[in-house]
N, C-alpha and C positions, 0 to 999 in steps of 0.2 A: 886697801882692798879694791878700791875703784881703779887704781892704776894697774893692779894685777889683772883685773878683768879686761881692761883695754889691751894689755899686752897679749893676753891669751887670744883675743879676737883677731888681732893682727896676725898672730902666728898661724891661725887657721886659714885665713885668707891667702897667705903665702903658699900654704900646702895645696890649696885648691888651684892656684895659678900654676903650680908645678905639675899637677896631674893632668891638665887639659891637653897638652900636646900628645901625651902618651895615649889618651883615650881616642883622639882623632886617628892616630896610627892604627889602632886596633880596628876601627870602623872601616878604613880603606882596605885593609887586608880581607876583611869579611866580604866586601863588595866584589873584589876581584875573584874571590873563591866562588861566589854565587854566579858570576858571569861565566866562569869556566864550566860550572855544573850545567848551566842552561844550554851552553853550546854543545856539550856532550849529549845531553838529552835530545836535542833537536837532531843531531847527527844520527843517533840511534833510531829516531822516528823515521827519518828519511830512508835509512837502510831497510827498516821493516816494511815501509810502503813499497819500496822497490821489489822486495821479495814477494809481497802480496800481489803486485801487478804481474809479476812473472808467473806466479801460480795461476792467476786468472787467465792469462794468455794461453798457458799450457792446457788448462781445462777446456777452454773454448775450442782450441784446435782439435782436442780429443773428441769433443761433442760433435763437431762438424764432420769428422771422419766417420763416426758412428752413424750420423744422420745420412751421409751419402751411401753408406753400406745398407742402411735400412731402406732408403728410397729405392735402391737398385733391387733389393730383395722383394719389396712390395710391387715394383714394376713387373718383375718376372712373374710373381704370383697372379697379378691382375691379368697379364697377358694369357697365362695358362687358363685362368678362370674364364676369360672372354672366349677362348677357343672352345672350352668345354660347354659354355652356355650357348654358343652358336649351334653346336651339335645337338644340345638339349632342345633348343628352340625349334629345330627342324622337325622333331618328332611330334610337335603340337599339330602339324598339318598332315599327319599320317592318315592313310586310307587302308582299307583291308588289303589292298594289293601291295603296298610298299611298307607296311608296318614292321614286318620282320627285318627288312633291310635297314630301315632307319634305326631300329632298336639296336642292331649289331653295330652300326656306325657310332652310336652313343657309347656303347660299351667299349669299343676300341679307343675312342677319343679319351674317355675317362681313364682307361688303363695307361694311356700315354701322358696325359696332362695333369691328372689328379695329384701325382707326387709333387708336382711343381707348385701346387696351389697353396701349400703351407696351411695357415690357419683357416683358409676358406674351403679347404678340401671337404670337411665334414658337411658344411652347408650345401656345397655343390652336389655332393653325393645324395643328400636328402632331397634336394630340388630335382635331381635327375630321376630318382626313384618315383617321386610324386608325378612328374611329367610323364614318365613311361607308363605309370599306372593309369593316369588320366587318359593318355592316348589309347591305351588298351581298352579301357571302358568305353571311350568314344567309338572306337573301331567296332567293339561288340554291339554298341547301340546302332551303328550304321548297318551292320549285318542284320540285326533284328528288324530295323526299320525297312530294309530292303525286302526282307522276308514277308513283313506285314503288307507292304505295298503290292507284292506279287500276289499274296492271298486276296487282297482287296480287288486287284485287277481281275483275278479269276472270278470273284463274286460279282463284280460289276458286269463282266462279260455274260455271266449266267443271267443276271437280272435284266440285262439288255435284251437277251434272247427271249426271256419270258415276257418282257414288256412288248416286244415286237409281236409275239404270238397273241398277247392280250389285245394289242391294238388292232391286229387283223381281225380277230374275233369280234370285237366291238364294232368295227367299221362294217362287218358283215351284218350284224344285228341291226345297226342303224340303217343300212341299205334296205333291209327287209321292211323296217318301219316306214321309210320314205316311200317305198313301192306301194305299201298299203295306203298311205296318204294320197299318193298320186292316183291310185285306183278310185278312191273316194272322190277326188276332184273331177275325174273323168265322168263318174256317175252323176255328179252334181251338174256338170255342164250339159250332159245328155238330158237330165230331168228338166232343166230350165229352158232348153232349146225352144219348146213350143211357145213360150211366153216372151222370151227376150230376143229371139231372132227377128231381124228387120221384116216388118209387114206381118209378123205372126201375132196371134192373140186376138185378132179382130173378130174371128168367128167363134170365140170361146164364150160360153155363158159364165155367170158368176160362180156357179158351182165348180166348173172346170178350172177357172182361174184360182179358186180357193184351194182346190186339190193340188194343183201344180205348186202353189206357194207353200203349202204344207209339206209336200214332198221335198222341195228345195230346202226348206228350213230344217227338216230332220236330217237330210243327207249332209247339209252344210254343218250342222252341229257335230255329226260324226266325223266329218273331214277335219274340222277345226280341232276336235279332240285328238285325232291322229297326228295332226301337225304339232299340237302341244306335247303329245307323247314323245315326238322326235326331239323337240326342244328340251324337254325335261331330261331325256336320255343323254343329250349332249352335255347339259349342265352337270348331271350326276357323274358322268364318266369323262369330264373334260381333261383331267390329269392324264388319263391313259390314252385318250384320243389325240391329245397334243403332247407328244413325248419330248418335252423340253426340260426334263429334270436335270439336276446337277450331274447325275450319273452318266447320262448320255452326252451332255455337253463336255464333260471332262475327256471323253474318249476322242470325239471329233475325227474319227476315221472316215475315209471315203464311203465306206459301206454305211456307216451311221448317218452321214450327211444325206446320202441317197435315200435311206429309210425315212429320215425326217421330212425331206421334201415330198416324197411320194405320199406319206401319211397326211401331211398338211394339205396337199392338193386334193386328195380323196375327201378329206373332211370338208374342205371349202366347196367342192362340187355337191356333196350331200346337203350342206347348209343352204347352198343356192337353190337346190331342188325343193327343199322344205319351204324356203321363202317364196319361191315362185308358186308352189302349190297353195300356200296360205293366201298369197296375194290374189290368185285366181279364184279361190274359194270366197274370199271377202267380196271381190268385185262381182262375182256371179250372184251372191246373196243380196248385195245392195241393189244390183240391176233388177233382180227378180222382185225385190220388195217394192222398188219404184214402179215397175210394170204392174205389179199387183195393185198398188195404190191407185194408179191411173185407171186400171180396169174397174176397180171398185167405184171410183168417182164417176166413171163413164156410165156404169150400171145405175148408180144412184141418180145421175142426171136423167137417164132414160126413164127411170121409175117416176122421177119428179115430173117430167114432161107428160108422162102417161096420166099421173094423178091430176095434174093441172088440166089436161084435156077432159078427163072424166068430170072434174069439178065444173069446168066451163059448160059441158053438156048438161050437167045437172040443173044449172040455173038458166040455160038457154031454152026457155019453155017453148018458144015458137020455132026453134031449130033454124033460125035465119042466119046463124053464124055471128051474131052480135048480141050484146046485152043492152037492153033499153033501160029507161028510167026505172020501171017497175022491177025488172030483173036485177038491176044493180042494188035496189033496196033490199030485195030478198037475199041476195048474196051477202050484203053487209050484216043483215040481221041473222042469217043462218050460220055464218062462219065466225062472226066476231061478237054476236049479241049486241050489235050497235045499230040503232035506228038513224041512218044517215039522213040529213036534212035535204029538202028539195034544192036549196041554194047550193049545197055541197055537190049534189048530183049534177046540177046544171054546170057547175064549174068543171067537174070531171069530164062530162060529155064535151064541153067546149075544148078541153085539152086533148082528149083521146079519140073522139068519135070521127074527127076529120069530116064533119058535115053529113055523116051517114045516118045519124040518129041512134047509134049504138056503138059500143066498144067491141072491136073485133077480137078474135081469139089470140092473135099474135101480140095484142097489147093487154092481155089478161093479167100478166105480172105487174104491169104499170098500174092497172086498175087496183090490184091488191095494195100496192104502195100508196095510191091516192086515197083509198079507203082508210088505210092506217094513218095517213096524215090527217084526214078529216076527223078520225076518232081521237087522235092526240090533241087536235085543236079544241075539240069539245072537252076533253079531259083537262086541258090547260085552263079553259074558261071556268070549269068547275073548281079547280084548285085555287084560282084567283079569288073566286067568290068565297070559298071557305077561309082563305087566308085573310080576306078583308073582314069577315065575321070574327075570326080569331083576334085580329088586331084591335077591333073595337072592344071585344071582351077584355083583352089585356089592358087597354086604356082604362076601362071601367074598374078593373081589379086594382090597377095601380093607384087610381084615385082613391079607392076604398082603403087600400093599404096606407096611403099617405095620410089619410084622416086618422087611422089608428096610430101611426107614428107621431102625429101631432098631439094626440091625446096622451101618449106616453111622455112626450117632451113636456107637456103641461104638468104631468105628475112629477117629473123631475124638478120643475120649477117650484112645486109645492115642497118637495124634499129640501130644496135650497133654503126655503124659509124656515123649515124645522131645524136644519143644521145651524142656521144663524141663531135661532133661539137657544139651542144647546150651547153654542159658543158664548152667548151673552150670559147665560146662567153660570157658566164656568169661570167668568171673569174674576170672581172673588177668590178663586183658587190659583190665580196666576202668579202672585208674589213669590219670589225665590225663598224668602223666609216667612212661613205661615204663622210664626209665633206672634206676628202683629195682628192676626185675625183671631177673634174669639172662637172658642170651641163650638158654641151653639151656631155661630154663623157658618163655620166650616161644615158642620153636620147638615144644616139646612141646604147649603149650596150643593154639597155632594149628593144628597138625596134628590133634590130638584133636577140637577144635571143628569143623574142616572136615569130618572124617569123620562126626561126628554130624549136621552140617548136611546132608550128602548123604543120610544115612539119613532125616532129617526130610522133606527134599524128595521123596524117593522115596515115602514113605508118604503124604504129603499129595497127591501127584499121583495115587496109587492111589485115594485117597478121592474126589478130584475126578472121576475116571473113573466111580467107583461112583455118585456123585451124578448125573452126566450120564446114566448108564444107567437111572436111575429113571424118566426122562421118556420112555422108549421104549415104543411099543405100549401106550399107556394108553387105557382106555375113556373115551369122551367125558364120562361123568358124573363121572369122577375126575380129569379134567385139571386143574381149578382146585385141587383138594385136593393133587395131587402137585406142582403148581407152587409152592404155598405152602410145602409141607414141604421141597421141594428148595431153595427160596430161604433158608429158615431154616438148612439145613445149609451152604449156600454162605456165608452171613453168618458162621457159626461158623468155617468154614474160613478165610475172609478175615481173621479176627482174628489168625491165626498169622503172616500175612505181615509186618506191621510188627515183630513180635517177632523173626522170623527175620532181617529186614533189619537190626535192631540188632545181632544176633549177627554177621552178615556184616560189618558196619561195624567191629566190634571185631577180627575176624580180619584185615581189610584194614589196620586201624590197626596191629596187631602186626607184620604182614609189612612194612608201610611203614617202621615203626621199625627192623626188622631191616635193611631195604635201606639206610636212611639211615646206620645204624651201619656197615654193610659199606662204603658209599661213603666215609664219613669215615675209616675205617681204611685203605682203599685210598688215599685222598688223602694221609694221613699217610705211608704207605709211599712214595708217589710224591714227596712233598715231601722226605722224608729222602734218597731216592736222588738226586733232582735236585740237592739241596744238595751232596751228596758229589761228584757228577759235575762240578758247577760249580767246587767247590773244587779238584778235580783239574785242571780246565782252567786255573785261575788259577795253581796251583802249577807246572804244566808250561808256563805261558805259551802256551796253545793258543788260537787263534782258534776261532770256531764251526765254520768249515769244516774246520779241522784236527782238532777234536774229533770231528766226524762221521766223518772218515776213519779216526780211531783206533778207533772203534767198529765201522765196516764194514770189516773187515780184507780181505775178498775183493773189495771194491769193486763188488759186484753191485747196489747200490742198496737193499739190505735187510740187516737185522741178524738173524741166527739166534738161537735161544734160548741155544745154547752160547756164542756170541760175546758175547751180552749179559751172561750170568752171569759169564763170565771177566773182562769189562771192569769189572763192579761189584766183583768181588773185588779188583781192583787199586786201587780208590778207598779212600784212608785214612779211618778213622773210620766206615765203613759196615759194619754187622753185620746182614745179613738172612739168615734161614734159607731153605732151599730152597722151602718153601711160599709164603713172601712173595714170593720172586723169581718163582715160577711165576704167582702172582696178578698181580704187576706186569707181567710179560711179556704175560699174557693180555689185560690192559686196554689195552696198547699195540698188540698185534696185533689191530687192530679188524676186519680182514677174515677173521681165522682162517686165514691162508695160511701160517703157520709162519715168518714174517719180518716184522720191524717196518719199514714203508716209511719212506723218507727224510723225507717230509712230517711224519709222526707223530713221528719221532725229533727233527726240528727243533723241533717244539713242546715236546717233553720237555726238551731241553737249552737252550731259549731262556732268556735272563736279561732280566728287565725291571726298569727303574729308573723311579721316579716323581720328578718335579721337585718339590722341597719349598720351593725359594727361586729366584726368577728368576735366570737365568744365560744364557750364550750358548753356541751350538754353533759351533765353529771348524773350519778346514780341516786343521790339522796337530796333531800330538801335543803339540809344544812351543808354549807360548803366544806366545813371542817371534817365532816364524816364521809364526804363524797369522793368518788373516783371518776376521773374523766372518761367519758365514753368516746367522744370524738369532737373535733372542732366544727363549728357551724360557720359557713361562708355567708358573705353579704348577699341578700336577696333570697336566701333560703326561706321556705315557708314552714311554719310549725302549726299543727292543730293542737289547741290547748284543751287539756282534760280537767285541769284543776288550777285555781289561782286567778289572779296573782295573790300570793301570800307573802307576808313580811317576815324576814329573818331578823329578829330583834338583836341578835348577837352582833351582826355586822351592819345593821340598818340598811338592808337591801330588799328589793322586791323580787320574788321568784314565782315561776309557773311550772306546772307539770304538763308535759305534752310529748308529741313525737314529730320527728322531721318527716314530712311527706315524701321526701326524696328517697329514703331507704328504710323508713319506719324505725329509726333509732329513737328509743323512748327514754325520757329522764327529765331532770330539772334544769331550767335555764334561768339566768338572771335577766330581769327586765330592765331595771335601773340600778346602777352601781351606787356605793356609798358616797362617791364623789359627784354623783349626778349624771354620770355617763349613761347614755341611752343605748341599750343593746338590741332591744326588741321594740317593734311598733305594731300596734293593732291595725288591721286593715282587712278588706274583703279579699277573698281568694279569686280575684278576677284577672283574667289574662286577655291579651289582644293579639290578633294575628299580625306578624311582622310583614308578611306578604300573602297573596292569595294562596290558599292551601285547601286540600280536600277534606271534607268531613265525611268519614266512612261509617257504614252501619255496624261493622264488627271491628275487633281489635286489629285484625289483619289489614294492612294497608291496601291489599289487593281486593278487598271485599267491595260490595256495592257502595257507590257514593250517594250520600243523602243530599248534599249540596256543597258548594264551595264557600269557605269563609273569606270574605273580602279583607284586604289589607286594612288594618285599623279596627276591624269588627271585634267586639268584646264578647266574652263568654265566661260562665261559671264552670268550675271544675267539679265533676261528680265523682270521678275515680282518678286518683293521682298516679304518679309516674309508674308506668307498666312497660316492661320491655317486650317487644315483639320477637318471638323466638326465630322467625324466619330471617328477619333483616337485622335484628339487634337495635332497632330504633326505639327511642323512648316515646311512649304514647300517652295521651290524656283522654279521659272520657269527658266530653264538654257538652254544655247546654247553652246555645246561643241566646243572648239577651234580647235580640231583635225579634225573633219569632218562636223561641223555645225549641228549636231544632236540636235533637240530641244525637251525638255520634262520637267517633274517635278521631283525634287529630294528632299529628306528629309534633312532639315538643322539640326534640333534638334529633337530627339525622345521625347516621353512623359516622359521618365525617365531622361530628360536633358542630354542625351548623344549626343555630336555633331558628325555628319557624314561628314561635310564639314567644311573648315576653310578659312578665308580671306587670300589672298596672299599678304604678306607685302613685298614691294620692298626693 
């Protein structure tokens, strides 16, 4: 079998060798066939491309021919359109005279060229219609305008004629007014002639001069009024008198120009006449007034000379034409009430008598002056004498005032000693912390210092009154001196005020310390008593209502002092002497009515717990039977009404009360069975986070009692109450420092706390 297999394999190989040349022959034939097919395909593609190029060339030639034809057609249309538009353009400048001719030209051109315009024909036709219509309207407008201008020209001509007539009329009226003014000026000149003509007026007496001046003044006033009437007339009718309006200027004909020039010349002449008349009137009036004043002065001088001559003759007893020594004395005494001295008379005669023994009449005026000088010299001597007396009196007054000032200064020195005593007595109150000083020492120092302060104030006030009295009834020459000295004393007195203020501050500091100590001690007594009362209530398992009934034995709504003392004696572990009981009772008897009211007593026995760990408030005492009312948050405050009571089933301590935040009432666990603390007893005391107002009423806008300082503590009288107007949460508070009662904001509407609970 092995041999047969080998033979079979050899036979197969021989067959394969025989088949190989035949296969190669088949492959070569297929190759030549593919080559021929490829050549035929390429030949066909070339022929197709040739035909395609020929078709493209033919189409291009056809398109070029059509384009040339289209360009020629468009050129002919544009030429025709241009010719038509030129004709249309001409009609835009048509006038009433050539409109019809231009319109016919447009119609003829359109009839000839419009058929050649092709697609532009319709647009050209519309444009032609619009332009012809516009030209027609413009021509109609020109015609209308020409008509209006002609009408306006006729109206202006009419107005010009009327204005000319008005101008002539007004110039005539003005001429009449000017004539009247000139007539008045002529009358004025005639009336003034006797007084103002050269050499005139010498022979006129005072009455004659006065009469002429009066007549000139009256005629001058009339003439000025006439001139003013002319000026007012020109101002009032200036437009008509000076016809330079736009109506006349637009005409500018020779006739109008001549009218304007004549009218202007006439007006200028009349104005010149008015000015000349007014000038003449003013000049005449001024000249007359001057002449009148000269005549009056001349007459006055003549009268003076006459009076002087009469006076001289009166004292010239011997009629010798001179005044001797005796006559000079009589003259001085009779006319001036002055007894001239012999020395002064001798001096006068030496200067004026010229050795004749008397003063002649021509020097009588000099005598009057000399007597006046002598009188003034005597008066000057008298003034000097009085001034010297006044100076001496002022010096004496000043010395007296200086003595008074020195006395007041000595009083101020005494005040200095009193102030020093007050400062020395207040030394015990100077320590920053007065707790190192005993209560009795503080009381003694404060009382002694207060007494010394009052003495200082009294003396200082006395000195101030003395200083004020220094400025009373002072001579004018010493006013400034006294003001200066008084001011010095006042400054010295003012120096004591800050020193006394420091002493007052020390006394107030000491008394405030005593008050705080008293309040702290009273607060300790209250806390001790309250603790014992609460322990008594727990021991006896009394609710708050039952506890109040136990204290108010007669049920009248108030607890007397005897009942209060008896109840406290029954509380275990409480040892208060009678004085402390009295002080505690007095603090609770706020009205001083002899009985503690229920409201105050409730605040005294109230027990507050603070939530120290989140818990729940439930409906029942036992947890198994309870339903949760809500969760209590940390630092919430509860007022306890009952308890703490023990729940034996769970070995926990429970209290009954309500949350002051929203009055949610129920039972709360104090201590859990694992020892976890949920509530902690503590006072309902808050402190201000920052300075805030304590107001009288719930409304924040009500009157302010005072401000609570940052860190100041207070007890809560009424818990969280929302103000309707603002929505802020408010508390009614009682300040621990001074017992001030009012309302304070706990939380603002923006949830910003202004106060916080004091945590022990």
